[in-house]
N, C-alpha and C positions, 0 to 999 in steps of 0.2 A: 829753019826747020825745027825750032825749039831748042837748039843748042846755043849756049852763050859763047860769044866770040869777044875776046878782049886781051889786053896785054898782061893781065894778072895771071900768075901761075896758079895751077890747081892746088888747093889746100886739102891735105889729107888729115883725117882725124887720128889722133894718137891714142885715143881711149877705146879702140875697137875691141881689144882683148883686155879683159879685166880679170886679174888673178883671183881665183876663188869662186867666181860666179858660176862656172860650169859645175863645180863640185856641189855648190849649194843647191842649184836647180835639180841635180840628180838626186841629192839627199831628200829634197822635198817630194820628188816623184816616188821614192821608196816609202815615205811616210803616208802618202795618199793611197798606196796599195793596202791590201789587208794587213793588219798589224800582226806580223809573224816575227819571231825572234831574229831570223836572218835579215829581214828588211830593216828592223830597228838597229841591228848591229851595223849594217852597211850605211844606213843614214847617219848614225853616230860617227862613224869613221870619216864619212864625207864632210859632215859639218865641222869636225875637228880640223880636217885639212883646210877647209874654206876659212875657218877662224884663224888658223895659223898664217894664212895669206893676208890677214887683216881686212877681210871682206865683212862689212858690217852686218849684213843680213845673215851670213853664216854664223857670226858670233851670237846673234839674237836667237837663231834656231838652236844652237848648241846650248845656250842658257836655258831655253824653254825645256829642253830634254832633261836638264839637271833639275829644274824647278818641278816638273811634273813627274819625275822619276821614271821616265821611259828608258828602258834598257840599262840605265845606271841607277845607283842609289841616290835618293834625293839629297841635294847639297846646295844650300843657298850660297855658301861661300864660293864654291866653284862656279855657280851661276853668275855671281857678281864679278868674279875674276874674268 
């Protein structure tokens, strides 16, 4: 009936939960809303948390905020860091 039968044990993926991914997605949602100061502040905090978890896309989004000067002062040094 469509289910596999065999002696092999079922393999579970270990990468279901990726640290920093949820924070990055929530931060992106705040940026997509109207640009208000509170949304930018929350997005910055979430991207910082995501970047601290070493999530690559969170690091990129945080760097873009520093490059464009959204909510923070423009700083290429901090963006490269």
